[in-house]
A tleap script that builds the chain and sets N, CA, C and O, in Angstrom:
source leaprc.protein.ff14SB
mol = sequence {
  NMET LYS VAL LEU GLU LYS VAL VAL LYS ILE
  ARG LYS GLN LYS LEU LEU ASP SER TYR PHE
  ILE THR LEU PRO ILE ASN LEU VAL LYS LEU
  ALA GLY ILE ASP GLU ASN ASN VAL LYS ASN
  TYR MET ALA LYS TYR ILE ASP TYR ASP THR
  GLU ASN LYS ILE VAL ARG LEU THR PHE ILE
  LYS VAL CGLY
}
set mol.1.N position { 0.849 -1.192 0.000 }
set mol.1.CA position { 0.000 0.000 0.000 }
set mol.1.C position { 0.886 1.244 0.000 }
set mol.1.O position { 1.632 1.477 0.951 }
set mol.2.N position { 0.807 2.028 -1.045 }
set mol.2.CA position { 1.735 3.144 -1.216 }
set mol.2.C position { 1.606 4.203 -0.124 }
set mol.2.O position { 2.598 4.819 0.264 }
set mol.3.N position { 0.395 4.414 0.368 }
set mol.3.CA position { 0.217 5.410 1.432 }
set mol.3.C position { 1.030 5.012 2.665 }
set mol.3.O position { 1.680 5.855 3.283 }
set mol.4.N position { 0.991 3.729 3.018 }
set mol.4.CA position { 1.747 3.272 4.183 }
set mol.4.C position { 3.242 3.437 3.964 }
set mol.4.O position { 3.962 3.856 4.871 }
set mol.5.N position { 3.712 3.111 2.768 }
set mol.5.CA position { 5.132 3.262 2.458 }
set mol.5.C position { 5.550 4.717 2.581 }
set mol.5.O position { 6.628 5.019 3.092 }
set mol.6.N position { 4.706 5.606 2.117 }
set mol.6.CA position { 5.001 7.036 2.176 }
set mol.6.C position { 5.063 7.498 3.630 }
set mol.6.O position { 5.940 8.275 4.008 }
set mol.7.N position { 4.119 7.009 4.441 }
set mol.7.CA position { 4.096 7.399 5.850 }
set mol.7.C position { 5.345 6.906 6.577 }
set mol.7.O position { 5.910 7.624 7.402 }
set mol.8.N position { 5.771 5.687 6.273 }
set mol.8.CA position { 6.992 5.179 6.906 }
set mol.8.C position { 8.171 6.063 6.540 }
set mol.8.O position { 9.009 6.369 7.388 }
set mol.9.N position { 8.240 6.477 5.274 }
set mol.9.CA position { 9.313 7.359 4.827 }
set mol.9.C position { 9.244 8.698 5.570 }
set mol.9.O position { 10.262 9.234 6.008 }
set mol.10.N position { 8.031 9.220 5.701 }
set mol.10.CA position { 7.845 10.478 6.425 }
set mol.10.C position { 8.338 10.342 7.857 }
set mol.10.O position { 9.020 11.225 8.377 }
set mol.11.N position { 7.990 9.241 8.480 }
set mol.11.CA position { 8.394 9.029 9.872 }
set mol.11.C position { 9.918 9.039 9.996 }
set mol.11.O position { 10.474 9.629 10.923 }
set mol.12.N position { 10.574 8.386 9.061 }
set mol.12.CA position { 12.033 8.350 9.089 }
set mol.12.C position { 12.632 9.740 8.889 }
set mol.12.O position { 13.692 10.043 9.437 }
set mol.13.N position { 11.972 10.573 8.120 }
set mol.13.CA position { 12.470 11.913 7.860 }
set mol.13.C position { 12.107 12.898 8.981 }
set mol.13.O position { 12.549 14.047 8.969 }
set mol.14.N position { 11.316 12.449 9.928 }
set mol.14.CA position { 10.908 13.267 11.075 }
set mol.14.C position { 10.235 14.583 10.651 }
set mol.14.O position { 10.596 15.664 11.116 }
set mol.15.N position { 9.264 14.458 9.772 }
set mol.15.CA position { 8.525 15.632 9.306 }
set mol.15.C position { 7.082 15.596 9.811 }
set mol.15.O position { 6.190 16.171 9.189 }
set mol.16.N position { 6.860 14.931 10.920 }
set mol.16.CA position { 5.495 14.645 11.362 }
set mol.16.C position { 4.678 15.890 11.684 }
set mol.16.O position { 3.457 15.881 11.524 }
set mol.17.N position { 5.323 16.950 12.130 }
set mol.17.CA position { 4.570 18.120 12.565 }
set mol.17.C position { 4.038 18.962 11.409 }
set mol.17.O position { 3.079 19.715 11.576 }
set mol.18.N position { 4.661 18.836 10.239 }
set mol.18.CA position { 4.287 19.760 9.178 }
set mol.18.C position { 3.940 19.092 7.852 }
set mol.18.O position { 3.566 19.779 6.901 }
set mol.19.N position { 4.054 17.792 7.769 }
set mol.19.CA position { 3.875 17.125 6.482 }
set mol.19.C position { 2.436 16.702 6.262 }
set mol.19.O position { 1.797 16.134 7.148 }
set mol.20.N position { 1.934 16.988 5.065 }
set mol.20.CA position { 0.582 16.599 4.704 }
set mol.20.C position { 0.618 15.633 3.533 }
set mol.20.O position { 1.489 15.733 2.668 }
set mol.21.N position { -0.315 14.705 3.502 }
set mol.21.CA position { -0.416 13.795 2.364 }
set mol.21.C position { -1.821 13.857 1.781 }
set mol.21.O position { -2.783 14.182 2.476 }
set mol.22.N position { -1.923 13.544 0.511 }
set mol.22.CA position { -3.238 13.391 -0.108 }
set mol.22.C position { -3.566 11.905 -0.133 }
set mol.22.O position { -2.670 11.063 -0.073 }
set mol.23.N position { -4.826 11.594 -0.219 }
set mol.23.CA position { -5.264 10.201 -0.188 }
set mol.23.C position { -5.941 9.800 -1.492 }
set mol.23.O position { -6.599 10.622 -2.130 }
set mol.24.N position { -5.781 8.532 -1.892 }
set mol.24.CA position { -6.527 8.040 -3.044 }
set mol.24.C position { -8.031 8.067 -2.762 }
set mol.24.O position { -8.454 8.010 -1.607 }
set mol.25.N position { -8.829 8.155 -3.823 }
set mol.25.CA position { -10.292 8.240 -3.676 }
set mol.25.C position { -10.853 7.104 -2.825 }
set mol.25.O position { -11.745 7.331 -2.007 }
set mol.26.N position { -10.338 5.869 -3.008 }
set mol.26.CA position { -10.931 4.747 -2.264 }
set mol.26.C position { -10.725 4.916 -0.759 }
set mol.26.O position { -11.591 4.527 0.026 }
set mol.27.N position { -9.595 5.488 -0.344 }
set mol.27.CA position { -9.382 5.717 1.086 }
set mol.27.C position { -10.213 6.890 1.585 }
set mol.27.O position { -10.666 6.898 2.730 }
set mol.28.N position { -10.410 7.881 0.721 }
set mol.28.CA position { -11.247 9.017 1.102 }
set mol.28.C position { -12.682 8.555 1.345 }
set mol.28.O position { -13.329 8.998 2.294 }
set mol.29.N position { -13.181 7.659 0.479 }
set mol.29.CA position { -14.529 7.109 0.672 }
set mol.29.C position { -14.623 6.392 2.013 }
set mol.29.O position { -15.608 6.543 2.735 }
set mol.30.N position { -13.603 5.617 2.344 }
set mol.30.CA position { -13.609 4.902 3.621 }
set mol.30.C position { -13.636 5.881 4.791 }
set mol.30.O position { -14.184 5.583 5.853 }
set mol.31.N position { -13.042 7.042 4.586 }
set mol.31.CA position { -13.003 8.049 5.643 }
set mol.31.C position { -14.311 8.839 5.734 }
set mol.31.O position { -14.487 9.655 6.639 }
set mol.32.N position { -15.218 8.592 4.800 }
set mol.32.CA position { -16.515 9.253 4.847 }
set mol.32.C position { -16.519 10.663 4.303 }
set mol.32.O position { -17.387 11.460 4.661 }
set mol.33.N position { -15.569 10.987 3.448 }
set mol.33.CA position { -15.514 12.315 2.841 }
set mol.33.C position { -16.091 12.231 1.432 }
set mol.33.O position { -15.799 11.293 0.690 }
set mol.34.N position { -16.901 13.200 1.072 }
set mol.34.CA position { -17.534 13.238 -0.245 }
set mol.34.C position { -16.471 13.368 -1.330 }
set mol.34.O position { -15.723 14.345 -1.350 }
set mol.35.N position { -16.397 12.387 -2.233 }
set mol.35.CA position { -15.335 12.414 -3.240 }
set mol.35.C position { -15.469 13.600 -4.193 }
set mol.35.O position { -14.490 13.975 -4.838 }
set mol.36.N position { -16.654 14.198 -4.295 }
set mol.36.CA position { -16.812 15.377 -5.143 }
set mol.36.C position { -16.050 16.573 -4.586 }
set mol.36.O position { -15.701 17.497 -5.321 }
set mol.37.N position { -15.798 16.545 -3.290 }
set mol.37.CA position { -15.084 17.648 -2.644 }
set mol.37.C position { -13.692 17.246 -2.197 }
set mol.37.O position { -13.077 17.931 -1.380 }
set mol.38.N position { -13.187 16.126 -2.732 }
set mol.38.CA position { -11.928 15.586 -2.220 }
set mol.38.C position { -10.775 16.575 -2.363 }
set mol.38.O position { -9.858 16.573 -1.541 }
set mol.39.N position { -10.806 17.415 -3.386 }
set mol.39.CA position { -9.707 18.356 -3.569 }
set mol.39.C position { -9.658 19.388 -2.443 }
set mol.39.O position { -8.656 20.085 -2.278 }
set mol.40.N position { -10.741 19.484 -1.667 }
set mol.40.CA position { -10.796 20.453 -0.576 }
set mol.40.C position { -10.295 19.904 0.758 }
set mol.40.O position { -10.345 20.585 1.782 }
set mol.41.N position { -9.816 18.669 0.729 }
set mol.41.CA position { -9.371 18.054 1.977 }
set mol.41.C position { -7.924 17.616 1.896 }
set mol.41.O position { -7.444 17.183 0.848 }
set mol.42.N position { -7.239 17.736 3.018 }
set mol.42.CA position { -5.910 17.171 3.159 }
set mol.42.C position { -5.955 16.296 4.408 }
set mol.42.O position { -6.802 16.485 5.281 }
set mol.43.N position { -5.048 15.353 4.482 }
set mol.43.CA position { -4.985 14.487 5.652 }
set mol.43.C position { -3.636 14.679 6.325 }
set mol.43.O position { -2.591 14.559 5.686 }
set mol.44.N position { -3.664 14.974 7.595 }
set mol.44.CA position { -2.420 15.138 8.327 }
set mol.44.C position { -2.081 13.824 9.016 }
set mol.44.O position { -2.912 13.245 9.716 }
set mol.45.N position { -0.875 13.368 8.813 }
set mol.45.CA position { -0.430 12.115 9.422 }
set mol.45.C position { -0.436 12.225 10.941 }
set mol.45.O position { 0.031 13.220 11.496 }
set mol.46.N position { -0.951 11.229 11.600 }
set mol.46.CA position { -0.964 11.224 13.054 }
set mol.46.C position { -0.129 10.091 13.632 }
set mol.46.O position { 0.806 10.327 14.397 }
set mol.47.N position { -0.467 8.871 13.268 }
set mol.47.CA position { 0.193 7.748 13.931 }
set mol.47.C position { 0.227 6.539 13.008 }
set mol.47.O position { -0.771 6.209 12.368 }
set mol.48.N position { 1.362 5.890 12.941 }
set mol.48.CA position { 1.474 4.652 12.175 }
set mol.48.C position { 1.598 3.513 13.166 }
set mol.48.O position { 2.564 3.438 13.925 }
set mol.49.N position { 0.614 2.626 13.154 }
set mol.49.CA position { 0.563 1.509 14.092 }
set mol.49.C position { 1.211 0.292 13.430 }
set mol.49.O position { 0.583 -0.385 12.616 }
set mol.50.N position { 2.473 0.018 13.785 }
set mol.50.CA position { 3.210 -1.065 13.122 }
set mol.50.C position { 2.612 -2.431 13.442 }
set mol.50.O position { 2.630 -3.324 12.594 }
set mol.51.N position { 2.092 -2.604 14.633 }
set mol.51.CA position { 1.551 -3.908 15.023 }
set mol.51.C position { 0.308 -4.269 14.215 }
set mol.51.O position { 0.157 -5.400 13.753 }
set mol.52.N position { -0.579 -3.285 14.053 }
set mol.52.CA position { -1.832 -3.535 13.341 }
set mol.52.C position { -1.791 -3.095 11.878 }
set mol.52.O position { -2.766 -3.264 11.147 }
set mol.53.N position { -0.648 -2.526 11.451 }
set mol.53.CA position { -0.463 -2.093 10.062 }
set mol.53.C position { -1.540 -1.099 9.619 }
set mol.53.O position { -2.112 -1.237 8.538 }
set mol.54.N position { -1.803 -0.122 10.442 }
set mol.54.CA position { -2.774 0.906 10.068 }
set mol.54.C position { -2.179 2.294 10.290 }
set mol.54.O position { -1.254 2.482 11.080 }
set mol.55.N position { -2.738 3.248 9.570 }
set mol.55.CA position { -2.341 4.639 9.722 }
set mol.55.C position { -3.539 5.404 10.250 }
set mol.55.O position { -4.639 5.286 9.711 }
set mol.56.N position { -3.337 6.180 11.288 }
set mol.56.CA position { -4.409 7.013 11.818 }
set mol.56.C position { -4.187 8.432 11.304 }
set mol.56.O position { -3.111 9.009 11.462 }
set mol.57.N position { -5.234 8.977 10.686 }
set mol.57.CA position { -5.116 10.298 10.073 }
set mol.57.C position { -6.192 11.229 10.593 }
set mol.57.O position { -7.267 10.789 11.002 }
set mol.58.N position { -5.895 12.518 10.575 }
set mol.58.CA position { -6.938 13.492 10.812 }
set mol.58.C position { -7.143 14.277 9.529 }
set mol.58.O position { -6.174 14.612 8.848 }
set mol.59.N position { -8.385 14.575 9.189 }
set mol.59.CA position { -8.695 15.259 7.944 }
set mol.59.C position { -8.975 16.724 8.201 }
set mol.59.O position { -9.685 17.082 9.142 }
set mol.60.N position { -8.409 17.568 7.353 }
set mol.60.CA position { -8.539 19.009 7.514 }
set mol.60.C position { -9.110 19.579 6.222 }
set mol.60.O position { -8.586 19.318 5.139 }
set mol.61.N position { -10.180 20.355 6.334 }
set mol.61.CA position { -10.747 20.994 5.151 }
set mol.61.C position { -9.881 22.200 4.792 }
set mol.61.O position { -9.539 23.012 5.652 }
set mol.62.N position { -9.535 22.304 3.516 }
set mol.62.CA position { -8.604 23.351 3.111 }
set mol.62.C position { -9.168 24.241 2.011 }
set mol.62.O position { -8.411 24.739 1.177 }
set mol.63.N position { -10.463 24.448 1.992 }
set mol.63.CA position { -10.960 25.333 0.953 }
set mol.63.C position { -12.353 25.239 0.649 }
set mol.63.O position { -12.844 25.958 -0.221 }
savepdb mol mol.pdb
quit
């Protein structure tokens, strides 16, 4: 999963406080965000759970 790979890279670079990622449409749907407005949202990385292989994100409306 490319999003997870990107998050691991981000973690190694220690950019957690300021780095934002965009999400593929299928993940945005899972997050309950209207895909018609997806360009108006960014997701800020919060936590990568290595044991359960999940990423916890918070979504921020940007427009």
